[in-house]
C-alpha positions in Angstrom: -6.0 17.2 -21.2 -3.3 19.6 -22.2 0.3 18.9 -21.2 1.8 21.3 -18.7 3.9 24.1 -20.2 6.7 25.2 -18.0 6.2 28.9 -18.5 2.6 28.6 -17.5 3.4 26.4 -14.6 5.6 29.2 -13.1 3.0 32.0 -13.8 1.4 33.4 -10.7 -1.5 35.5 -11.9 -3.0 37.5 -9.1 -3.9 41.1 -9.1 -1.0 42.0 -6.8 1.7 40.3 -8.9 0.6 40.8 -12.5 3.2 42.2 -14.9 2.6 45.9 -15.6 1.4 45.3 -19.2 -1.0 42.6 -18.0 -2.3 44.8 -15.2 -2.8 47.7 -17.6 -4.8 45.4 -19.9 -6.9 44.2 -17.0 -7.6 47.8 -15.8 -8.6 48.9 -19.3 -10.8 45.9 -19.8 -12.5 46.6 -16.4 -13.0 50.3 -17.3 -14.7 49.5 -20.6 -16.8 46.8 -19.1 -18.1 49.1 -16.4 -18.6 52.1 -18.7 -20.4 50.1 -21.4 -22.4 47.8 -19.2 -23.4 49.5 -16.0 -26.9 48.5 -16.7 -26.0 45.0 -17.5 -26.3 42.3 -14.9 -23.2 40.9 -13.1 -24.2 37.5 -14.5 -23.7 38.7 -18.0 -20.4 40.4 -17.2 -19.0 37.3 -15.6 -20.4 35.2 -18.5 -18.6 37.5 -20.9 -15.2 37.1 -19.2 -15.7 33.3 -18.9 -16.4 33.1 -22.7 -13.3 35.2 -23.4 -11.2 32.9 -21.1 -12.5 29.9 -23.0 -11.4 31.5 -26.3 -7.9 32.2 -24.9 -7.7 28.6 -23.5 -8.6 27.1 -26.9 -5.8 29.1 -28.5 -3.4 28.0 -25.7 -3.1 31.5 -24.4 -3.3 30.4 -20.8 -1.9 33.7 -19.3 -4.8 35.7 -20.8 -7.3 33.0 -19.9 -6.3 33.2 -16.3 -6.5 37.0 -16.2 -10.1 36.9 -17.6 -11.1 34.4 -15.0 -9.5 36.4 -12.1 -11.4 39.4 -13.4 -14.6 37.4 -13.4 -14.0 36.4 -9.8 -13.4 40.0 -8.9 -16.9 41.0 -10.3 -18.6 38.0 -8.6 -16.9 38.7 -5.2 -17.8 42.4 -5.4 -21.6 41.7 -5.2 -21.4 38.3 -3.5 -22.9 36.5 -6.4 -22.5 32.9 -5.4 -23.9 31.5 -8.6 -21.4 33.5 -10.7 -18.6 32.5 -8.4 -19.4 28.9 -8.8 -19.3 29.3 -12.6 -15.8 30.9 -12.5 -14.4 28.5 -9.8 -15.4 25.5 -12.0 -13.8 27.0 -15.1 -10.7 28.0 -13.1 -10.4 24.5 -11.6 -10.7 22.9 -15.1 -8.1 25.2 -16.5 -5.6 24.5 -13.8 -6.2 20.8 -14.3 -5.5 21.2 -18.0 -2.3 22.9 -17.1 -1.4 20.0 -14.7 -1.5 22.5 -11.8 -3.3 20.0 -9.6 -2.8 21.8 -6.3 -4.4 24.9 -7.7 -7.2 22.9 -9.4 -7.9 21.2 -6.1 -8.1 24.5 -4.3 -10.8 25.8 -6.7 -12.8 22.6 -6.7 -12.9 22.8 -2.9 -14.0 26.5 -3.0 -16.6 25.4 -5.5 -18.0 22.7 -3.3 -18.2 25.1 -0.3 -20.5 27.4 -2.1 -24.2 27.4 -1.0 -26.6 26.5 -2.3 -24.9 23.7 -4.2 -25.8 22.9 -7.8 -28.0 20.1 -9.0 -27.0 16.5 -8.4 -25.5 15.9 -11.9 -23.2 19.0 -11.7 -22.2 18.2 -8.1 -21.3 14.6 -9.2 -19.1 16.1 -12.0 -17.4 18.5 -9.5 -16.6 15.6 -7.1 -15.2 13.6 -10.0 -12.9 16.6 -10.9 -11.7 16.9 -7.3 -11.0 13.2 -7.0 -8.9 13.3 -10.2 -6.7 16.1 -8.7 -5.8 13.6 -5.9 -5.3 10.8 -8.4 -2.8 12.8 -10.4 -0.6 13.2 -7.3 -1.0 9.5 -6.4 -3.3 10.0 -3.4 -5.6 7.1 -4.4 -7.4 6.8 -1.0 -8.5 10.5 -1.1 -9.4 10.1 -4.8 -11.6 7.1 -4.0 -13.2 9.0 -1.1 -14.3 11.9 -3.2 -15.4 9.9 -6.2 -17.6 7.9 -3.8 -19.1 11.2 -2.6 -19.8 11.9 -6.3 -21.4 8.4 -6.5 -23.7 9.3 -3.6 -24.8 12.5 -5.4 -25.3 10.5 -8.6 -27.6 8.1 -6.8 -30.1 10.9 -6.3 -30.6 11.6 -10.0 -28.9 8.6 -11.8 -28.0 10.5 -14.9 -27.0 7.9 -17.5 -24.5 10.1 -19.4 -22.4 11.1 -16.3 -22.5 7.5 -15.1 -20.0 6.4 -17.7 -17.5 9.1 -16.5 -18.1 8.1 -12.9 -17.4 4.4 -13.5 -14.5 5.1 -15.9 -12.7 7.3 -13.4 -13.4 5.0 -10.5 -11.7 2.3 -12.5 -8.7 4.5 -13.1 -8.3 5.0 -9.4 -8.5 1.3 -8.7 -6.0 0.7 -11.5 -3.6 3.2 -9.8 -4.1 1.4 -6.4 -3.1 -1.9 -8.1 -6.6 -3.5 -7.6 -7.0 -4.6 -11.2 -10.0 -6.8 -10.6 -12.0 -3.9 -9.3 -10.6 -1.6 -12.1 -11.8 -4.0 -14.8 -15.2 -4.4 -13.2 -15.8 -0.6 -13.3 -14.3 -0.2 -16.8 -16.8 -2.9 -18.0 -19.7 -1.1 -16.3 -18.6 2.2 -18.1 -18.3 0.3 -21.4 -21.8 -1.2 -21.1 -23.3 2.2 -20.3 -21.5 3.9 -23.2 -22.7 1.2 -25.6 -26.3 1.6 -24.2 -26.2 5.4 -24.8 -24.4 5.1 -28.2 -21.7 7.3 -26.7 -18.9 7.0 -29.2 -16.6 9.5 -27.5 -16.6 7.5 -24.2 -16.5 4.2 -26.1 -13.2 5.4 -27.5 -11.7 6.4 -24.2 -13.0 3.5 -22.1 -11.7 1.0 -24.6 -8.4 2.8 -24.5 -8.3 2.6 -20.7 -9.2 -1.1 -20.8 -6.3 -1.6 -23.2 -4.0 0.2 -20.8 -5.2 -2.1 -17.9 -4.5 -5.2 -19.9 -1.2 -3.9 -21.0 -0.2 -3.4 -17.4 -1.2 -7.0 -16.7 0.9 -8.2 -19.6 -2.1 -9.4 -21.5 -1.0 -7.8 -24.8 -3.6 -9.7 -27.0 -6.5 -8.3 -24.9 -4.9 -4.9 -24.8 -4.5 -4.9 -28.6 -8.1 -5.9 -29.1 -9.3 -3.0 -26.9 -7.0 -0.5 -28.7 -8.1 -1.7 -32.1 -11.8 -1.3 -31.1 -11.0 2.3 -30.0 -9.3 3.0 -33.2 -12.1 1.5 -35.4 -14.7 3.6 -33.6 -12.5 6.7 -34.2 -12.3 5.9 -37.9 -16.1 5.4 -38.3 -16.9 8.6 -36.4 -14.0 10.5 -37.9 -12.9 11.3 -34.4 -9.5 12.9 -34.7 -8.7 12.5 -31.0 -9.3 8.8 -31.2 -7.1 8.5 -34.3 -4.3 10.4 -32.4 -4.3 7.5 -29.9 -3.1 5.0 -32.5 0.4 5.3 -30.9 -0.9 3.1 -28.0 -1.2 0.3 -30.6 2.3 1.0 -31.7 3.5 0.5 -28.1 1.9 -3.0 -28.1 3.6 -4.0 -31.3 6.9 -2.7 -29.9 6.4 -5.0 -26.9 5.8 -7.9 -29.3 9.0 -6.9 -31.2 7.0 -6.3 -34.4 8.9 -3.0 -35.0 7.7 -2.3 -38.5 4.0 -2.5 -37.4 4.8 -0.4 -34.4 6.3 2.3 -36.6 3.2 2.1 -38.9 0.9 3.0 -36.0 3.2 5.7 -34.6 3.3 7.3 -38.0 -0.5 7.0 -38.3 -1.0 9.0 -35.1 1.2 11.9 -36.0 -1.1 13.8 -38.5 -4.1 13.5 -36.1 -2.0 14.9 -33.3 -0.8 17.8 -35.5 -4.4 18.6 -36.6 -5.4 18.8 -32.9 -2.4 20.9 -32.0 -1.1 18.2 -29.7 2.5 18.9 -30.5 3.6 17.6 -27.1 2.1 14.2 -28.1 3.9 14.4 -31.5 7.2 14.9 -29.7 6.4 12.0 -27.4 5.7 9.8 -30.5 9.0 10.8 -32.0 10.8 9.7 -28.9 9.0 6.3 -29.0 9.9 5.9 -32.6 13.5 6.6 -31.7 13.4 3.7 -29.2 12.2 1.4 -32.0 15.0 2.6 -34.3 17.5 1.9 -31.6 16.2 -1.6 -31.1 16.6 -2.1 -34.9 20.1 -0.6 -34.7 19.0 2.2 -37.1 21.0 4.8 -35.1 21.0 7.4 -37.9 17.2 7.3 -38.1 16.9 7.4 -34.3 19.2 10.5 -34.3 17.1 12.3 -37.0 13.8 11.6 -35.3 15.1 12.7 -31.9 16.3 16.0 -33.5 12.6 16.6 -34.5 11.4 15.7 -31.0 14.0 18.1 -29.5 13.1 21.0 -31.8 9.3 20.5 -31.3 9.6 20.2 -27.5 11.8 23.4 -27.3 9.4 25.3 -29.6 6.3 24.5 -27.6 7.9 24.7 -24.2 7.4 21.0 -23.3 10.4 20.7 -21.1 9.6 17.3 -19.8 9.5 15.8 -23.3 12.6 17.8 -24.1 14.5 16.2 -21.2 13.3 12.7 -22.4 14.5 13.4 -26.0 17.9 14.6 -24.7 18.2 11.3 -22.7 17.2 9.2 -25.7 19.7 11.1 -27.8 22.4 10.3 -25.2 21.4 6.6 -25.3 21.7 6.6 -29.1 25.1 8.2 -29.0 26.3 5.7 -26.4 25.1 2.8 -28.6 27.0 4.3 -31.5 30.2 4.5 -29.3 30.2 8.4 -29.3 30.6 8.6 -25.6 31.5 12.3 -25.3 28.3 13.2 -27.2 26.3 10.8 -25.1 27.5 12.4 -21.9 26.8 15.9 -23.4 23.1 15.0 -24.1 22.7 13.2 -20.8 24.0 16.3 -18.9 21.3 18.4 -20.8 18.6 15.9 -19.8 19.6 16.0 -16.2 19.6 19.8 -16.1 16.0 19.8 -17.4 14.9 17.1 -15.0 16.4 18.9 -12.0 14.7 22.2 -13.1 11.4 20.3 -13.4 11.9 18.5 -10.1 11.4 15.1 -11.9 13.6 13.1 -9.6 12.8 9.6 -11.1 13.9 10.7 -14.5 16.9 12.5 -13.1 18.0 9.2 -11.4 17.7 7.3 -14.7 19.8 10.0 -16.5 22.4 9.7 -13.7 22.6 5.9 -14.2 22.9 6.3 -18.0 25.7 8.9 -17.5 27.6 6.5 -15.2 27.4 3.7 -17.9 28.6 6.1 -20.6 31.6 7.1 -18.5 32.4 3.5 -17.8 32.3 2.5 -21.5 34.6 5.5 -22.1 37.0 4.0 -19.5 36.6 7.1 -17.3 36.1 5.0 -14.2 36.4 7.9 -11.7 33.5 9.8 -13.2 31.6 6.5 -13.7 31.9 5.8 -9.9 30.9 9.4 -9.0 27.7 9.4 -11.1 26.9 5.9 -9.9 27.1 7.1 -6.3 24.9 10.1 -7.1 22.4 7.7 -8.7 22.4 5.5 -5.5 21.9 8.5 -3.3 19.0 9.9 -5.3 17.3 6.5 -5.6 17.5 6.1 -1.8 16.1 9.6 -1.4 13.2 8.9 -3.8 12.3 5.7 -1.9 12.3 7.7 1.4 10.1 10.4 -0.3 7.7 7.7 -1.4 7.3 6.5 2.2 6.7 10.1 3.4 4.2 10.6 0.6 2.3 7.5 1.7 2.3 8.8 5.3 1.1 12.2 4.1 -1.8 10.6 2.1 -2.9 8.6 5.2 -2.8 11.9 7.3 -4.7 13.7 4.5 -7.3 10.9 4.4 -7.7 11.0 8.1 -8.1 14.7 8.3 -10.6 14.7 5.4 -12.6 11.9 7.0 -12.5 13.7 10.3 -13.7 16.9 8.9 -16.5 15.2 7.0 -17.7 13.5 10.1 -17.6 16.7 12.0 -19.6 18.4 9.3 -22.1 15.5 9.3 -22.5 15.8 13.1 -23.0 19.6 12.9 -25.6 19.2 10.1 -27.5 16.6 12.1 -27.5 18.9 15.2 -28.9 21.8 13.1 -31.5 19.6 11.5 -32.5 18.2 14.9 -32.8 21.7 16.4 -34.9 22.9 13.5 -37.0 19.9 13.0 -38.3 18.7 16.4 -41.3 17.1 14.8 -43.5 14.2 15.7 -42.0 11.9 13.1 -38.4 12.6 14.3 -39.5 11.9 17.9 -41.1 8.6 16.8 -37.9 7.8 15.0 -35.8 8.6 18.0 -38.1 6.4 20.2 -37.7 3.6 17.7 -34.0 4.0 17.7 -33.9 4.1 21.5 -36.1 1.0 21.7 -33.9 -0.8 19.2 -30.9 0.3 21.2 -32.3 -1.0 24.4 -33.3 -4.4 22.8 -29.8 -4.6 21.3 -28.3 -3.8 24.7 -30.4 -6.5 26.4 -29.5 -9.0 23.8 -25.9 -8.0 24.0 -26.1 -8.4 27.8 -27.5 -11.9 27.7 -25.2 -13.0 24.9 -22.2 -11.5 26.8 -23.4 -13.1 30.0 -23.8 -16.5 28.4 -20.3 -16.2 26.8 -18.8 -15.2 30.1 -20.5 -18.1 31.8 -19.1 -20.5 29.2 -15.7 -19.0 29.6 -15.8 -19.2 33.4 -16.9 -22.9 33.2 -14.1 -23.6 30.8 -11.6 -21.8 33.0 -12.9 -23.6 36.0 -12.5 -27.0 34.4 -9.0 -26.0 33.2 -8.1 -24.8 36.7 -9.5 -28.0 38.3 -7.5 -30.2 35.9 -4.4 -28.1 36.4 -4.9 -28.3 40.2 -5.4 -32.1 40.0 -2.2 -32.5 37.9 -0.2 -30.3 40.3 -1.6 -32.4 43.3 -0.5 -35.6 41.6 2.9 -34.1 40.9 3.1 -32.9 44.5 2.0 -36.3 45.8 4.6 -38.0 43.6 7.3 -35.7 44.9 6.2 -36.3 48.5 6.2 -40.1 47.7 9.7 -39.8 46.4 10.8 -38.0 49.6 8.9 -40.6 51.7 10.7 -43.3 49.7 14.0 -41.6 50.5 13.2 -41.6 54.2 12.1 -45.2 54.2 15.2 -46.2 52.3 17.3 -44.2 54.8 15.5 -46.0 57.7 16.0 -49.5 56.1 19.6 -48.6 55.4 20.2 -47.5 59.0 18.4 -50.7 60.2 20.7 -52.8 58.0 23.7 -51.0 59.4 22.6 -51.6 63.0 21.9 -55.3 62.3 25.3 -55.6 60.7 26.9 -54.2 63.9 25.0 -56.8 66.0 26.6 -59.6 64.1 29.7 -59.4 66.3 27.6 -60.1 69.4 25.6 -63.0 68.0 26.5 -66.6 68.3 27.5 -68.7 65.3 24.0 -70.2 65.3 22.3 -66.8 65.1 24.5 -65.2 62.4 22.8 -67.0 59.5 19.2 -65.9 60.4 20.5 -62.4 61.0 22.2 -62.3 57.5 19.0 -63.5 55.9 17.1 -60.6 57.5 19.7 -58.1 56.2 19.5 -59.6 52.7 15.7 -59.4 52.7 15.8 -55.8 53.8 18.3 -55.0 51.1 16.1 -56.5 48.4 13.1 -54.6 49.8 15.2 -51.4 49.6 16.2 -52.0 45.9 13.1 -53.5 44.4 9.7 -53.0 46.0 10.1 -49.4 47.0 11.3 -48.5 43.5 8.4 -50.4 41.9 5.9 -48.4 44.0 7.5 -45.1 43.0 7.7 -46.2 39.3 4.0 -47.1 39.3 3.0 -43.7 40.7 5.3 -41.9 38.3 3.8 -43.6 35.3 0.3 -42.7 36.4 1.2 -39.0 36.0 3.8 -39.1 33.2 2.3 -42.1 31.3 4.4 -41.8 28.1 7.7 -40.6 29.7 9.5 -44.0 29.6 8.3 -45.1 26.2 9.0 -41.7 24.5 12.5 -41.5 26.2 13.5 -45.1 25.3 12.1 -44.7 21.8 14.5 -41.8 21.1 17.4 -43.1 23.3 17.1 -47.0 23.4 20.7 -47.4 24.8 19.8 -46.0 28.2 20.4 -48.3 31.2 17.9 -48.9 34.0 19.9 -46.7 36.4 20.0 -43.9 33.8 16.2 -44.2 33.2 15.8 -43.9 37.0 18.0 -40.8 37.1 15.9 -39.3 34.2 12.8 -39.8 36.3 14.3 -38.1 39.3 15.4 -35.2 37.1 11.9 -35.0 35.5 10.6 -34.3 39.0 13.1 -31.5 39.4 15.0 -33.2 42.2 18.5 -31.9 42.9 21.7 -33.9 43.3 21.4 -34.1 47.1 17.9 -35.5 47.0 18.9 -38.1 44.4 21.9 -39.1 46.6 19.5 -39.8 49.5 17.3 -42.1 47.4 20.1 -44.0 45.5 22.5 -44.0 48.5 25.3 -42.8 46.2 27.8 -40.1 46.9 27.4 -36.6 45.4 30.4 -37.3 43.2 28.9 -40.5 41.9 25.6 -38.8 41.1 27.4 -36.0 39.3 29.3 -38.5 37.3 26.1 -40.3 36.4 24.5 -37.0 35.3 27.6 -36.2 33.1 27.4 -39.7 31.4 23.6 -39.1 30.9 24.2 -35.7 29.3 26.6 -37.2 26.8 24.2 -40.0 25.9 21.4 -37.5 25.4 23.8 -35.3 23.4 23.0 -32.2 25.5 25.4 -29.2 25.5 26.9 -28.2 28.8 25.1 -24.9 28.7 21.7 -26.5 28.5 19.6 -27.5 31.6 19.3 -31.3 31.9 16.0 -31.1 33.9 14.4 -28.6 31.5 15.4 -30.8 28.6 13.6 -33.9 30.1 10.4 -31.9 30.6 9.5 -32.3 26.9 9.1 -36.1 27.3 
């Protein structure tokens, strides 16, 4: 494909905005065509303009080519000749694609695909591939994949072997841009096998080249070199100048390997082929790559001379993108030589070009290089200024990338939505037109299948719900049992508290009676008091501990395993806190004052190493 020329990029060639000279040319051409060919068919008129447009395009006269095509569209529109319009729209889309005007190319591809009746399957497949590539060039990989898959659906109806290579090759390119290298390699190999089967030397050259590019991105330079050399060898055997012009890709691999002399050899080999093909933009690009090698070899004079060639060639042929890159490389060369003022001068030129082209990524690189040049020149004020500009632009580019991804998702959604609506509309029309017996049988079969599916779904769902309910019921029962045991234990603890209170009051009453009892009766009375006291301190606690262990079986073992220095009274306090008992309830069981229990809790907190802000009861729940 041709590289975009800035003057053509800006041209807007419609009848209402043509320059006077162009419009006069168009009018004269239209007059002679109508006067000489009134009897001729519109097909032949359109065909003539398309052929003239092809000739202008081959001579890189894109303005005139576009005028011829607009004239052809005017003729086709005037008599509503859909077949002729399709011919012109296709050529217009291809021309805009060659000019890197992908939005315009996409517009004409969509117009082309909306024309009825549509062309045969092979041509339709080709049109869908072209449309998908306009999305790929803008990075909209999801949309690109969507349309190339539509092309694949059309291909399945005729399975043309020749176009299959293009289908798989471009599918692989999309996956490569998505970063799915496994899928990309799979489709590249399918394209390669088909090209070999059909002895398609042209596609063998380009598919091997693409496989080399894939391996190069993966850092597998040996595999990449192998594919590039295969491509070059086929080009030599078939005397394919375009393939020979791609020798600079091999130069890039040798540059990565730091084999600079071999890299320069392949760069030099590609130049004559590019000149023969009129690919002066590629020649300028090769010169820039050669300058990078010269810089790595510290051959700064050679780098400067080759960059002058790149600058002159880019300026002559209007390749502003490559011109900006050459300026930037010249700035880098001057900076490496220590000529910082010259470096800043060329970097300023490169930034001006990149700003004009809207190439923000390259502009950010030029800003960073400018900052470095000022820093090395000890102009720290300007170094800081351009560094800040670089940071701002880099942040803006990242935000723009996110917005672009959102736009792609929205575009994919809208495209898919429209396609579904079109499919539904088409089905409705076919149903209304076709109410035949076979469609009715099909509908009945679908209905029957749906009913059977619903019945199966109902029973499967019912069975699943039943199992779920049983599981929930068991879980609820277990939970209720556990809660009941906890409640029983808490009630037992409270009952223990009341029993202890009763025994304690009884001991107090008996103690009071000691003053009224004779000396002979005091001893039996004291024995009763002691027995009650032992009962209070041992048997009741053992009963409580037994019930507590039934519910919290591992509490004591886990607690003492982690804190073996806890005393028996501290373990008891932990059990009460585990049950969520408050200080007052603990006092009633232990017959201690509130102050004594609070002191015990404080000592326990320190032993357990718990911060004052943490809840002691909640901490014990994990044991």
